[in-house]
LUMLUMDREN-2810 file (N, C-alpha, C; in Angstrom, 1 decimal):
<atoms>
<atom><aa>M</aa><ch>A</ch><at>N</at><xx>-21.9</xx><yy>32.5</yy><zz>7.1</zz></atom>
<atom><aa>M</aa><ch>A</ch><at>CA</at><xx>-20.9</xx><yy>31.8</yy><zz>7.1</zz></atom>
<atom><aa>M</aa><ch>A</ch><at>C</at><xx>-19.5</xx><yy>30.9</yy><zz>7.9</zz></atom>
<atom><aa>K</aa><ch>A</ch><at>N</at><xx>-19.9</xx><yy>32.1</yy><zz>9.1</zz></atom>
<atom><aa>K</aa><ch>A</ch><at>CA</at><xx>-19.3</xx><yy>32.0</yy><zz>9.9</zz></atom>
<atom><aa>K</aa><ch>A</ch><at>C</at><xx>-19.5</xx><yy>29.4</yy><zz>10.1</zz></atom>
<atom><aa>A</aa><ch>A</ch><at>N</at><xx>-20.6</xx><yy>29.4</yy><zz>10.6</zz></atom>
<atom><aa>A</aa><ch>A</ch><at>CA</at><xx>-21.0</xx><yy>28.6</yy><zz>10.8</zz></atom>
<atom><aa>A</aa><ch>A</ch><at>C</at><xx>-20.1</xx><yy>27.1</yy><zz>9.1</zz></atom>
<atom><aa>F</aa><ch>A</ch><at>N</at><xx>-20.1</xx><yy>26.9</yy><zz>9.0</zz></atom>
<atom><aa>F</aa><ch>A</ch><at>CA</at><xx>-19.2</xx><yy>26.2</yy><zz>7.6</zz></atom>
<atom><aa>F</aa><ch>A</ch><at>C</at><xx>-18.5</xx><yy>26.6</yy><zz>7.2</zz></atom>
<atom><aa>F</aa><ch>A</ch><at>N</at><xx>-17.7</xx><yy>27.1</yy><zz>7.7</zz></atom>
<atom><aa>F</aa><ch>A</ch><at>CA</at><xx>-16.7</xx><yy>27.3</yy><zz>8.4</zz></atom>
<atom><aa>F</aa><ch>A</ch><at>C</at><xx>-15.7</xx><yy>27.3</yy><zz>9.4</zz></atom>
<atom><aa>E</aa><ch>A</ch><at>N</at><xx>-16.9</xx><yy>26.8</yy><zz>10.5</zz></atom>
<atom><aa>E</aa><ch>A</ch><at>CA</at><xx>-17.6</xx><yy>25.6</yy><zz>12.0</zz></atom>
<atom><aa>E</aa><ch>A</ch><at>C</at><xx>-17.0</xx><yy>24.3</yy><zz>11.9</zz></atom>
<atom><aa>A</aa><ch>A</ch><at>N</at><xx>-18.1</xx><yy>24.6</yy><zz>10.2</zz></atom>
<atom><aa>A</aa><ch>A</ch><at>CA</at><xx>-18.6</xx><yy>22.8</yy><zz>9.7</zz></atom>
<atom><aa>A</aa><ch>A</ch><at>C</at><xx>-17.0</xx><yy>21.5</yy><zz>9.4</zz></atom>
<atom><aa>I</aa><ch>A</ch><at>N</at><xx>-16.1</xx><yy>22.6</yy><zz>8.6</zz></atom>
<atom><aa>I</aa><ch>A</ch><at>CA</at><xx>-15.1</xx><yy>23.0</yy><zz>8.2</zz></atom>
<atom><aa>I</aa><ch>A</ch><at>C</at><xx>-14.0</xx><yy>21.7</yy><zz>9.5</zz></atom>
<atom><aa>Q</aa><ch>A</ch><at>N</at><xx>-14.2</xx><yy>22.6</yy><zz>9.7</zz></atom>
<atom><aa>Q</aa><ch>A</ch><at>CA</at><xx>-13.2</xx><yy>23.2</yy><zz>11.8</zz></atom>
<atom><aa>Q</aa><ch>A</ch><at>C</at><xx>-13.5</xx><yy>21.2</yy><zz>12.4</zz></atom>
<atom><aa>S</aa><ch>A</ch><at>N</at><xx>-14.9</xx><yy>21.4</yy><zz>11.8</zz></atom>
<atom><aa>S</aa><ch>A</ch><at>CA</at><xx>-15.3</xx><yy>19.8</yy><zz>13.8</zz></atom>
<atom><aa>S</aa><ch>A</ch><at>C</at><xx>-15.3</xx><yy>19.0</yy><zz>12.7</zz></atom>
<atom><aa>L</aa><ch>A</ch><at>N</at><xx>-15.6</xx><yy>19.0</yy><zz>11.3</zz></atom>
<atom><aa>L</aa><ch>A</ch><at>CA</at><xx>-15.3</xx><yy>17.4</yy><zz>10.1</zz></atom>
<atom><aa>L</aa><ch>A</ch><at>C</at><xx>-13.7</xx><yy>17.3</yy><zz>10.7</zz></atom>
<atom><aa>F</aa><ch>A</ch><at>N</at><xx>-12.7</xx><yy>18.3</yy><zz>10.3</zz></atom>
<atom><aa>F</aa><ch>A</ch><at>CA</at><xx>-11.3</xx><yy>17.3</yy><zz>10.0</zz></atom>
<atom><aa>F</aa><ch>A</ch><at>C</at><xx>-10.8</xx><yy>17.3</yy><zz>11.7</zz></atom>
<atom><aa>V</aa><ch>A</ch><at>N</at><xx>-11.4</xx><yy>18.7</yy><zz>12.4</zz></atom>
<atom><aa>V</aa><ch>A</ch><at>CA</at><xx>-10.7</xx><yy>17.7</yy><zz>14.4</zz></atom>
<atom><aa>V</aa><ch>A</ch><at>C</at><xx>-11.9</xx><yy>16.5</yy><zz>15.3</zz></atom>
<atom><aa>D</aa><ch>A</ch><at>N</at><xx>-12.8</xx><yy>16.7</yy><zz>14.7</zz></atom>
<atom><aa>D</aa><ch>A</ch><at>CA</at><xx>-13.7</xx><yy>15.8</yy><zz>15.1</zz></atom>
<atom><aa>D</aa><ch>A</ch><at>C</at><xx>-13.5</xx><yy>14.3</yy><zz>14.4</zz></atom>
<atom><aa>F</aa><ch>A</ch><at>N</at><xx>-13.3</xx><yy>14.3</yy><zz>13.7</zz></atom>
<atom><aa>F</aa><ch>A</ch><at>CA</at><xx>-13.1</xx><yy>13.6</yy><zz>12.4</zz></atom>
<atom><aa>F</aa><ch>A</ch><at>C</at><xx>-11.8</xx><yy>12.4</yy><zz>11.4</zz></atom>
<atom><aa>L</aa><ch>A</ch><at>N</at><xx>-12.3</xx><yy>13.6</yy><zz>11.1</zz></atom>
<atom><aa>L</aa><ch>A</ch><at>CA</at><xx>-10.9</xx><yy>13.4</yy><zz>10.0</zz></atom>
<atom><aa>L</aa><ch>A</ch><at>C</at><xx>-9.1</xx><yy>12.8</yy><zz>10.9</zz></atom>
<atom><aa>F</aa><ch>A</ch><at>N</at><xx>-8.8</xx><yy>14.2</yy><zz>11.4</zz></atom>
<atom><aa>F</aa><ch>A</ch><at>CA</at><xx>-7.0</xx><yy>13.5</yy><zz>12.0</zz></atom>
<atom><aa>F</aa><ch>A</ch><at>C</at><xx>-7.7</xx><yy>12.3</yy><zz>13.7</zz></atom>
<atom><aa>K</aa><ch>A</ch><at>N</at><xx>-9.0</xx><yy>12.4</yy><zz>14.0</zz></atom>
<atom><aa>K</aa><ch>A</ch><at>CA</at><xx>-8.8</xx><yy>11.3</yy><zz>15.0</zz></atom>
<atom><aa>K</aa><ch>A</ch><at>C</at><xx>-7.6</xx><yy>9.9</yy><zz>14.6</zz></atom>
<atom><aa>P</aa><ch>A</ch><at>N</at><xx>-7.8</xx><yy>9.6</yy><zz>13.5</zz></atom>
<atom><aa>P</aa><ch>A</ch><at>CA</at><xx>-6.3</xx><yy>8.9</yy><zz>13.6</zz></atom>
<atom><aa>P</aa><ch>A</ch><at>C</at><xx>-5.0</xx><yy>9.1</yy><zz>13.9</zz></atom>
<atom><aa>L</aa><ch>A</ch><at>N</at><xx>-5.0</xx><yy>10.7</yy><zz>14.1</zz></atom>
<atom><aa>L</aa><ch>A</ch><at>CA</at><xx>-3.1</xx><yy>10.9</yy><zz>13.7</zz></atom>
<atom><aa>L</aa><ch>A</ch><at>C</at><xx>-3.9</xx><yy>10.8</yy><zz>15.9</zz></atom>
<atom><aa>D</aa><ch>A</ch><at>N</at><xx>-4.1</xx><yy>11.2</yy><zz>16.4</zz></atom>
<atom><aa>D</aa><ch>A</ch><at>CA</at><xx>-5.0</xx><yy>11.4</yy><zz>17.6</zz></atom>
<atom><aa>D</aa><ch>A</ch><at>C</at><xx>-4.1</xx><yy>10.9</yy><zz>18.6</zz></atom>
<atom><aa>A</aa><ch>A</ch><at>N</at><xx>-4.7</xx><yy>9.2</yy><zz>17.3</zz></atom>
<atom><aa>A</aa><ch>A</ch><at>CA</at><xx>-4.7</xx><yy>8.0</yy><zz>18.5</zz></atom>
<atom><aa>A</aa><ch>A</ch><at>C</at><xx>-2.7</xx><yy>7.5</yy><zz>18.4</zz></atom>
<atom><aa>F</aa><ch>A</ch><at>N</at><xx>-2.5</xx><yy>8.3</yy><zz>17.7</zz></atom>
<atom><aa>F</aa><ch>A</ch><at>CA</at><xx>-1.1</xx><yy>7.1</yy><zz>16.5</zz></atom>
<atom><aa>F</aa><ch>A</ch><at>C</at><xx>-0.5</xx><yy>8.3</yy><zz>18.0</zz></atom>
<atom><aa>R</aa><ch>A</ch><at>N</at><xx>-1.1</xx><yy>9.3</yy><zz>18.0</zz></atom>
<atom><aa>R</aa><ch>A</ch><at>CA</at><xx>0.2</xx><yy>10.6</yy><zz>19.1</zz></atom>
<atom><aa>R</aa><ch>A</ch><at>C</at><xx>0.1</xx><yy>10.2</yy><zz>21.0</zz></atom>
<atom><aa>A</aa><ch>A</ch><at>N</at><xx>-1.3</xx><yy>9.0</yy><zz>20.8</zz></atom>
<atom><aa>A</aa><ch>A</ch><at>CA</at><xx>-1.6</xx><yy>8.9</yy><zz>22.7</zz></atom>
<atom><aa>A</aa><ch>A</ch><at>C</at><xx>-0.4</xx><yy>7.7</yy><zz>22.3</zz></atom>
<atom><aa>L</aa><ch>A</ch><at>N</at><xx>-0.5</xx><yy>6.6</yy><zz>21.4</zz></atom>
<atom><aa>L</aa><ch>A</ch><at>CA</at><xx>0.2</xx><yy>5.4</yy><zz>20.9</zz></atom>
<atom><aa>L</aa><ch>A</ch><at>C</at><xx>1.3</xx><yy>6.0</yy><zz>21.6</zz></atom>
<atom><aa>E</aa><ch>A</ch><at>N</at><xx>2.1</xx><yy>6.5</yy><zz>20.9</zz></atom>
<atom><aa>E</aa><ch>A</ch><at>CA</at><xx>3.5</xx><yy>7.1</yy><zz>20.9</zz></atom>
<atom><aa>E</aa><ch>A</ch><at>C</at><xx>3.8</xx><yy>7.0</yy><zz>22.3</zz></atom>
<atom><aa>L</aa><ch>A</ch><at>N</at><xx>3.0</xx><yy>8.5</yy><zz>23.1</zz></atom>
<atom><aa>L</aa><ch>A</ch><at>CA</at><xx>3.4</xx><yy>8.3</yy><zz>24.4</zz></atom>
<atom><aa>L</aa><ch>A</ch><at>C</at><xx>3.2</xx><yy>7.3</yy><zz>25.5</zz></atom>
<atom><aa>K</aa><ch>A</ch><at>N</at><xx>2.4</xx><yy>6.5</yy><zz>25.4</zz></atom>
<atom><aa>K</aa><ch>A</ch><at>CA</at><xx>3.2</xx><yy>4.6</yy><zz>26.6</zz></atom>
<atom><aa>K</aa><ch>A</ch><at>C</at><xx>3.7</xx><yy>4.8</yy><zz>26.6</zz></atom>
<atom><aa>G</aa><ch>A</ch><at>N</at><xx>4.8</xx><yy>5.0</yy><zz>25.8</zz></atom>
<atom><aa>G</aa><ch>A</ch><at>CA</at><xx>6.0</xx><yy>4.7</yy><zz>26.4</zz></atom>
<atom><aa>G</aa><ch>A</ch><at>C</at><xx>6.4</xx><yy>3.8</yy><zz>25.3</zz></atom>
<atom><aa>Y</aa><ch>A</ch><at>N</at><xx>8.1</xx><yy>3.2</yy><zz>26.2</zz></atom>
<atom><aa>Y</aa><ch>A</ch><at>CA</at><xx>9.5</xx><yy>2.3</yy><zz>24.4</zz></atom>
<atom><aa>Y</aa><ch>A</ch><at>C</at><xx>8.6</xx><yy>1.7</yy><zz>23.8</zz></atom>
<atom><aa>W</aa><ch>A</ch><at>N</at><xx>6.8</xx><yy>0.8</yy><zz>23.9</zz></atom>
<atom><aa>W</aa><ch>A</ch><at>CA</at><xx>6.8</xx><yy>-0.1</yy><zz>22.6</zz></atom>
<atom><aa>W</aa><ch>A</ch><at>C</at><xx>5.7</xx><yy>0.6</yy><zz>22.8</zz></atom>
<atom><aa>G</aa><ch>A</ch><at>N</at><xx>4.7</xx><yy>2.0</yy><zz>22.7</zz></atom>
<atom><aa>G</aa><ch>A</ch><at>CA</at><xx>3.4</xx><yy>2.5</yy><zz>21.6</zz></atom>
<atom><aa>G</aa><ch>A</ch><at>C</at><xx>4.4</xx><yy>3.6</yy><zz>21.0</zz></atom>
<atom><aa>W</aa><ch>A</ch><at>N</at><xx>6.3</xx><yy>3.6</yy><zz>21.1</zz></atom>
<atom><aa>W</aa><ch>A</ch><at>CA</at><xx>6.6</xx><yy>4.6</yy><zz>20.0</zz></atom>
<atom><aa>W</aa><ch>A</ch><at>C</at><xx>6.5</xx><yy>3.3</yy><zz>19.0</zz></atom>
<atom><aa>W</aa><ch>A</ch><at>N</at><xx>7.0</xx><yy>2.2</yy><zz>19.5</zz></atom>
<atom><aa>W</aa><ch>A</ch><at>CA</at><xx>7.8</xx><yy>2.1</yy><zz>18.3</zz></atom>
<atom><aa>W</aa><ch>A</ch><at>C</at><xx>6.5</xx><yy>1.1</yy><zz>17.4</zz></atom>
<atom><aa>G</aa><ch>A</ch><at>N</at><xx>5.4</xx><yy>1.0</yy><zz>18.0</zz></atom>
<atom><aa>G</aa><ch>A</ch><at>CA</at><xx>4.0</xx><yy>0.6</yy><zz>17.9</zz></atom>
<atom><aa>G</aa><ch>A</ch><at>C</at><xx>3.4</xx><yy>1.2</yy><zz>16.5</zz></atom>
<atom><aa>A</aa><ch>A</ch><at>N</at><xx>3.9</xx><yy>2.8</yy><zz>17.2</zz></atom>
<atom><aa>A</aa><ch>A</ch><at>CA</at><xx>3.3</xx><yy>4.3</yy><zz>16.1</zz></atom>
<atom><aa>A</aa><ch>A</ch><at>C</at><xx>3.7</xx><yy>3.4</yy><zz>14.9</zz></atom>
<atom><aa>N</aa><ch>A</ch><at>N</at><xx>5.6</xx><yy>4.2</yy><zz>15.4</zz></atom>
<atom><aa>N</aa><ch>A</ch><at>CA</at><xx>6.4</xx><yy>3.8</yy><zz>13.7</zz></atom>
<atom><aa>N</aa><ch>A</ch><at>C</at><xx>6.5</xx><yy>2.9</yy><zz>13.2</zz></atom>
<atom><aa>I</aa><ch>A</ch><at>N</at><xx>5.9</xx><yy>2.2</yy><zz>13.7</zz></atom>
<atom><aa>I</aa><ch>A</ch><at>CA</at><xx>6.2</xx><yy>1.0</yy><zz>12.2</zz></atom>
<atom><aa>I</aa><ch>A</ch><at>C</at><xx>4.8</xx><yy>0.9</yy><zz>11.7</zz></atom>
<atom><aa>I</aa><ch>A</ch><at>N</at><xx>3.6</xx><yy>1.7</yy><zz>11.9</zz></atom>
<atom><aa>I</aa><ch>A</ch><at>CA</at><xx>2.2</xx><yy>1.4</yy><zz>12.2</zz></atom>
<atom><aa>I</aa><ch>A</ch><at>C</at><xx>1.9</xx><yy>2.5</yy><zz>10.0</zz></atom>
<atom><aa>S</aa><ch>A</ch><at>N</at><xx>3.2</xx><yy>4.2</yy><zz>10.9</zz></atom>
<atom><aa>S</aa><ch>A</ch><at>CA</at><xx>3.5</xx><yy>5.2</yy><zz>9.6</zz></atom>
<atom><aa>S</aa><ch>A</ch><at>C</at><xx>4.3</xx><yy>3.9</yy><zz>8.4</zz></atom>
<atom><aa>W</aa><ch>A</ch><at>N</at><xx>5.2</xx><yy>3.4</yy><zz>9.2</zz></atom>
<atom><aa>W</aa><ch>A</ch><at>CA</at><xx>6.5</xx><yy>3.5</yy><zz>8.1</zz></atom>
<atom><aa>W</aa><ch>A</ch><at>C</at><xx>5.4</xx><yy>2.4</yy><zz>6.9</zz></atom>
<atom><aa>V</aa><ch>A</ch><at>N</at><xx>4.9</xx><yy>1.4</yy><zz>6.7</zz></atom>
<atom><aa>V</aa><ch>A</ch><at>CA</at><xx>3.6</xx><yy>0.3</yy><zz>6.8</zz></atom>
<atom><aa>V</aa><ch>A</ch><at>C</at><xx>3.4</xx><yy>1.6</yy><zz>5.4</zz></atom>
<atom><aa>A</aa><ch>A</ch><at>N</at><xx>2.5</xx><yy>3.1</yy><zz>6.6</zz></atom>
<atom><aa>A</aa><ch>A</ch><at>CA</at><xx>2.1</xx><yy>3.4</yy><zz>5.5</zz></atom>
<atom><aa>A</aa><ch>A</ch><at>C</at><xx>2.6</xx><yy>3.6</yy><zz>4.1</zz></atom>
<atom><aa>I</aa><ch>A</ch><at>N</at><xx>3.8</xx><yy>4.6</yy><zz>4.5</zz></atom>
<atom><aa>I</aa><ch>A</ch><at>CA</at><xx>4.9</xx><yy>4.7</yy><zz>3.8</zz></atom>
<atom><aa>I</aa><ch>A</ch><at>C</at><xx>4.6</xx><yy>3.8</yy><zz>2.5</zz></atom>
<atom><aa>I</aa><ch>A</ch><at>N</at><xx>5.0</xx><yy>2.0</yy><zz>3.6</zz></atom>
<atom><aa>I</aa><ch>A</ch><at>CA</at><xx>6.0</xx><yy>1.7</yy><zz>2.0</zz></atom>
<atom><aa>I</aa><ch>A</ch><at>C</at><xx>4.6</xx><yy>1.4</yy><zz>0.7</zz></atom>
<atom><aa>I</aa><ch>A</ch><at>N</at><xx>3.7</xx><yy>0.7</yy><zz>2.1</zz></atom>
<atom><aa>I</aa><ch>A</ch><at>CA</at><xx>2.5</xx><yy>1.0</yy><zz>0.5</zz></atom>
<atom><aa>I</aa><ch>A</ch><at>C</at><xx>2.5</xx><yy>2.4</yy><zz>-0.1</zz></atom>
<atom><aa>C</aa><ch>A</ch><at>N</at><xx>2.1</xx><yy>3.5</yy><zz>0.1</zz></atom>
<atom><aa>C</aa><ch>A</ch><at>CA</at><xx>2.7</xx><yy>4.7</yy><zz>-0.6</zz></atom>
<atom><aa>C</aa><ch>A</ch><at>C</at><xx>3.8</xx><yy>4.9</yy><zz>-2.1</zz></atom>
<atom><aa>G</aa><ch>A</ch><at>N</at><xx>4.3</xx><yy>4.2</yy><zz>-1.3</zz></atom>
<atom><aa>G</aa><ch>A</ch><at>CA</at><xx>6.0</xx><yy>3.7</yy><zz>-2.0</zz></atom>
<atom><aa>G</aa><ch>A</ch><at>C</at><xx>5.4</xx><yy>2.9</yy><zz>-3.5</zz></atom>
<atom><aa>Y</aa><ch>A</ch><at>N</at><xx>5.0</xx><yy>1.5</yy><zz>-3.0</zz></atom>
<atom><aa>Y</aa><ch>A</ch><at>CA</at><xx>4.8</xx><yy>0.6</yy><zz>-3.7</zz></atom>
<atom><aa>Y</aa><ch>A</ch><at>C</at><xx>3.5</xx><yy>1.0</yy><zz>-5.2</zz></atom>
<atom><aa>Y</aa><ch>A</ch><at>N</at><xx>2.6</xx><yy>2.1</yy><zz>-4.4</zz></atom>
<atom><aa>Y</aa><ch>A</ch><at>CA</at><xx>2.0</xx><yy>1.8</yy><zz>-5.1</zz></atom>
<atom><aa>Y</aa><ch>A</ch><at>C</at><xx>1.9</xx><yy>3.5</yy><zz>-6.6</zz></atom>
<atom><aa>V</aa><ch>A</ch><at>N</at><xx>3.5</xx><yy>3.9</yy><zz>-5.6</zz></atom>
<atom><aa>V</aa><ch>A</ch><at>CA</at><xx>4.0</xx><yy>5.5</yy><zz>-7.0</zz></atom>
<atom><aa>V</aa><ch>A</ch><at>C</at><xx>4.8</xx><yy>4.2</yy><zz>-7.8</zz></atom>
<atom><aa>V</aa><ch>A</ch><at>N</at><xx>5.2</xx><yy>3.3</yy><zz>-7.7</zz></atom>
<atom><aa>V</aa><ch>A</ch><at>CA</at><xx>7.3</xx><yy>2.7</yy><zz>-9.0</zz></atom>
<atom><aa>V</aa><ch>A</ch><at>C</at><xx>5.5</xx><yy>1.8</yy><zz>-9.5</zz></atom>
<atom><aa>Y</aa><ch>A</ch><at>N</at><xx>4.1</xx><yy>1.4</yy><zz>-9.0</zz></atom>
<atom><aa>Y</aa><ch>A</ch><at>CA</at><xx>3.9</xx><yy>0.7</yy><zz>-9.7</zz></atom>
<atom><aa>Y</aa><ch>A</ch><at>C</at><xx>3.2</xx><yy>1.5</yy><zz>-10.9</zz></atom>
<atom><aa>W</aa><ch>A</ch><at>N</at><xx>2.9</xx><yy>2.4</yy><zz>-10.1</zz></atom>
<atom><aa>W</aa><ch>A</ch><at>CA</at><xx>2.3</xx><yy>3.1</yy><zz>-12.0</zz></atom>
<atom><aa>W</aa><ch>A</ch><at>C</at><xx>3.5</xx><yy>4.8</yy><zz>-12.6</zz></atom>
<atom><aa>C</aa><ch>A</ch><at>N</at><xx>4.3</xx><yy>5.0</yy><zz>-11.5</zz></atom>
<atom><aa>C</aa><ch>A</ch><at>CA</at><xx>5.5</xx><yy>4.9</yy><zz>-12.9</zz></atom>
<atom><aa>C</aa><ch>A</ch><at>C</at><xx>5.3</xx><yy>3.7</yy><zz>-13.9</zz></atom>
<atom><aa>K</aa><ch>A</ch><at>N</at><xx>5.7</xx><yy>2.4</yy><zz>-13.4</zz></atom>
<atom><aa>K</aa><ch>A</ch><at>CA</at><xx>5.8</xx><yy>1.8</yy><zz>-14.5</zz></atom>
<atom><aa>K</aa><ch>A</ch><at>C</at><xx>5.0</xx><yy>1.7</yy><zz>-15.5</zz></atom>
<atom><aa>Q</aa><ch>A</ch><at>N</at><xx>3.4</xx><yy>1.4</yy><zz>-14.5</zz></atom>
<atom><aa>Q</aa><ch>A</ch><at>CA</at><xx>2.3</xx><yy>1.9</yy><zz>-16.1</zz></atom>
<atom><aa>Q</aa><ch>A</ch><at>C</at><xx>2.3</xx><yy>3.0</yy><zz>-17.1</zz></atom>
<atom><aa>L</aa><ch>A</ch><at>N</at><xx>2.9</xx><yy>3.9</yy><zz>-16.8</zz></atom>
<atom><aa>L</aa><ch>A</ch><at>CA</at><xx>3.7</xx><yy>4.9</yy><zz>-17.4</zz></atom>
<atom><aa>L</aa><ch>A</ch><at>C</at><xx>4.0</xx><yy>5.2</yy><zz>-18.8</zz></atom>
<atom><aa>Q</aa><ch>A</ch><at>N</at><xx>5.6</xx><yy>4.4</yy><zz>-17.6</zz></atom>
<atom><aa>Q</aa><ch>A</ch><at>CA</at><xx>6.6</xx><yy>3.7</yy><zz>-19.2</zz></atom>
<atom><aa>Q</aa><ch>A</ch><at>C</at><xx>5.6</xx><yy>3.1</yy><zz>-19.8</zz></atom>
<atom><aa>I</aa><ch>A</ch><at>N</at><xx>5.2</xx><yy>2.0</yy><zz>-19.9</zz></atom>
<atom><aa>I</aa><ch>A</ch><at>CA</at><xx>4.8</xx><yy>0.9</yy><zz>-21.2</zz></atom>
<atom><aa>I</aa><ch>A</ch><at>C</at><xx>3.2</xx><yy>2.1</yy><zz>-21.7</zz></atom>
<atom><aa>H</aa><ch>A</ch><at>N</at><xx>3.3</xx><yy>2.4</yy><zz>-21.2</zz></atom>
<atom><aa>H</aa><ch>A</ch><at>CA</at><xx>2.2</xx><yy>2.9</yy><zz>-22.6</zz></atom>
<atom><aa>H</aa><ch>A</ch><at>C</at><xx>2.7</xx><yy>4.1</yy><zz>-23.5</zz></atom>
<atom><aa>Q</aa><ch>A</ch><at>N</at><xx>3.6</xx><yy>4.8</yy><zz>-23.0</zz></atom>
<atom><aa>Q</aa><ch>A</ch><at>CA</at><xx>4.8</xx><yy>5.7</yy><zz>-23.0</zz></atom>
<atom><aa>Q</aa><ch>A</ch><at>C</at><xx>5.8</xx><yy>4.8</yy><zz>-24.7</zz></atom>
<atom><aa>K</aa><ch>A</ch><at>N</at><xx>6.2</xx><yy>3.5</yy><zz>-24.0</zz></atom>
<atom><aa>K</aa><ch>A</ch><at>CA</at><xx>6.9</xx><yy>2.3</yy><zz>-24.4</zz></atom>
<atom><aa>K</aa><ch>A</ch><at>C</at><xx>6.1</xx><yy>2.4</yy><zz>-25.6</zz></atom>
<atom><aa>N</aa><ch>A</ch><at>N</at><xx>4.6</xx><yy>1.2</yy><zz>-25.5</zz></atom>
<atom><aa>N</aa><ch>A</ch><at>CA</at><xx>3.5</xx><yy>1.7</yy><zz>-26.8</zz></atom>
<atom><aa>N</aa><ch>A</ch><at>C</at><xx>2.7</xx><yy>2.6</yy><zz>-27.1</zz></atom>
<atom><aa>N</aa><ch>A</ch><at>N</at><xx>3.6</xx><yy>3.5</yy><zz>-27.6</zz></atom>
<atom><aa>N</aa><ch>A</ch><at>CA</at><xx>3.0</xx><yy>4.5</yy><zz>-27.4</zz></atom>
<atom><aa>N</aa><ch>A</ch><at>C</at><xx>1.7</xx><yy>5.4</yy><zz>-28.0</zz></atom>
<atom><aa>E</aa><ch>A</ch><at>N</at><xx>1.3</xx><yy>5.1</yy><zz>-26.8</zz></atom>
<atom><aa>E</aa><ch>A</ch><at>CA</at><xx>-0.9</xx><yy>5.5</yy><zz>-26.7</zz></atom>
<atom><aa>E</aa><ch>A</ch><at>C</at><xx>-0.4</xx><yy>6.4</yy><zz>-25.9</zz></atom>
<atom><aa>E</aa><ch>A</ch><at>N</at><xx>0.1</xx><yy>7.0</yy><zz>-25.4</zz></atom>
<atom><aa>E</aa><ch>A</ch><at>CA</at><xx>-0.3</xx><yy>8.2</yy><zz>-25.0</zz></atom>
<atom><aa>E</aa><ch>A</ch><at>C</at><xx>0.2</xx><yy>9.6</yy><zz>-26.1</zz></atom>
<atom><aa>N</aa><ch>A</ch><at>N</at><xx>-0.4</xx><yy>10.8</yy><zz>-25.6</zz></atom>
<atom><aa>N</aa><ch>A</ch><at>CA</at><xx>-0.4</xx><yy>11.3</yy><zz>-26.7</zz></atom>
<atom><aa>N</aa><ch>A</ch><at>C</at><xx>0.1</xx><yy>13.7</yy><zz>-25.8</zz></atom>
<atom><aa>Q</aa><ch>A</ch><at>N</at><xx>1.6</xx><yy>13.6</yy><zz>-26.2</zz></atom>
<atom><aa>Q</aa><ch>A</ch><at>CA</at><xx>1.4</xx><yy>14.9</yy><zz>-25.5</zz></atom>
<atom><aa>Q</aa><ch>A</ch><at>C</at><xx>1.6</xx><yy>15.4</yy><zz>-25.8</zz></atom>
<atom><aa>D</aa><ch>A</ch><at>N</at><xx>1.0</xx><yy>15.9</yy><zz>-27.1</zz></atom>
<atom><aa>D</aa><ch>A</ch><at>CA</at><xx>0.3</xx><yy>17.8</yy><zz>-28.0</zz></atom>
<atom><aa>D</aa><ch>A</ch><at>C</at><xx>-0.3</xx><yy>18.4</yy><zz>-26.4</zz></atom>
<atom><aa>T</aa><ch>A</ch><at>N</at><xx>0.2</xx><yy>19.7</yy><zz>-26.4</zz></atom>
<atom><aa>T</aa><ch>A</ch><at>CA</at><xx>0.1</xx><yy>20.1</yy><zz>-25.8</zz></atom>
<atom><aa>T</aa><ch>A</ch><at>C</at><xx>-0.9</xx><yy>20.3</yy><zz>-26.6</zz></atom>
<atom><aa>T</aa><ch>A</ch><at>N</at><xx>-1.7</xx><yy>19.9</yy><zz>-27.3</zz></atom>
<atom><aa>T</aa><ch>A</ch><at>CA</at><xx>-3.7</xx><yy>20.5</yy><zz>-28.5</zz></atom>
<atom><aa>T</aa><ch>A</ch><at>C</at><xx>-3.8</xx><yy>19.6</yy><zz>-27.4</zz></atom>
<atom><aa>A</aa><ch>A</ch><at>N</at><xx>-4.0</xx><yy>18.1</yy><zz>-27.1</zz></atom>
<atom><aa>A</aa><ch>A</ch><at>CA</at><xx>-4.1</xx><yy>17.5</yy><zz>-26.7</zz></atom>
<atom><aa>A</aa><ch>A</ch><at>C</at><xx>-5.4</xx><yy>17.4</yy><zz>-25.7</zz></atom>
<atom><aa>H</aa><ch>A</ch><at>N</at><xx>-6.6</xx><yy>18.6</yy><zz>-25.5</zz></atom>
<atom><aa>H</aa><ch>A</ch><at>CA</at><xx>-6.6</xx><yy>18.8</yy><zz>-24.2</zz></atom>
<atom><aa>H</aa><ch>A</ch><at>C</at><xx>-7.6</xx><yy>19.6</yy><zz>-25.4</zz></atom>
<atom><aa>S</aa><ch>A</ch><at>N</at><xx>-9.3</xx><yy>20.0</yy><zz>-25.3</zz></atom>
<atom><aa>S</aa><ch>A</ch><at>CA</at><xx>-9.3</xx><yy>20.9</yy><zz>-26.4</zz></atom>
<atom><aa>S</aa><ch>A</ch><at>C</at><xx>-9.6</xx><yy>22.5</yy><zz>-25.3</zz></atom>
<atom><aa>F</aa><ch>A</ch><at>N</at><xx>-9.3</xx><yy>21.7</yy><zz>-23.8</zz></atom>
<atom><aa>F</aa><ch>A</ch><at>CA</at><xx>-9.6</xx><yy>23.7</yy><zz>-22.8</zz></atom>
<atom><aa>F</aa><ch>A</ch><at>C</at><xx>-7.9</xx><yy>24.8</yy><zz>-23.3</zz></atom>
<atom><aa>L</aa><ch>A</ch><at>N</at><xx>-6.9</xx><yy>24.1</yy><zz>-24.5</zz></atom>
<atom><aa>L</aa><ch>A</ch><at>CA</at><xx>-5.5</xx><yy>24.3</yy><zz>-24.4</zz></atom>
<atom><aa>L</aa><ch>A</ch><at>C</at><xx>-5.8</xx><yy>24.4</yy><zz>-26.0</zz></atom>
<atom><aa>K</aa><ch>A</ch><at>N</at><xx>-6.6</xx><yy>24.5</yy><zz>-26.9</zz></atom>
<atom><aa>K</aa><ch>A</ch><at>CA</at><xx>-6.3</xx><yy>25.4</yy><zz>-28.3</zz></atom>
<atom><aa>K</aa><ch>A</ch><at>C</at><xx>-6.3</xx><yy>26.8</yy><zz>-28.2</zz></atom>
</atoms>
């Protein structure tokens, strides 16, 4: 069981968090590194914000067309 959790740790530390380590290293390189890291972060925030707004607009379209079933028994496991 210990090996399983060590594998999960290795996955996150050695692979999935590498981009974040690169951002941290870039930020510590000085003034322009700080700007570069923050611009990359802001671009990611803007992209995520755009898709949240798009998703909310799609939800409104489906709600106006009465295509959304908001009944609490809409799913069979809730009966």
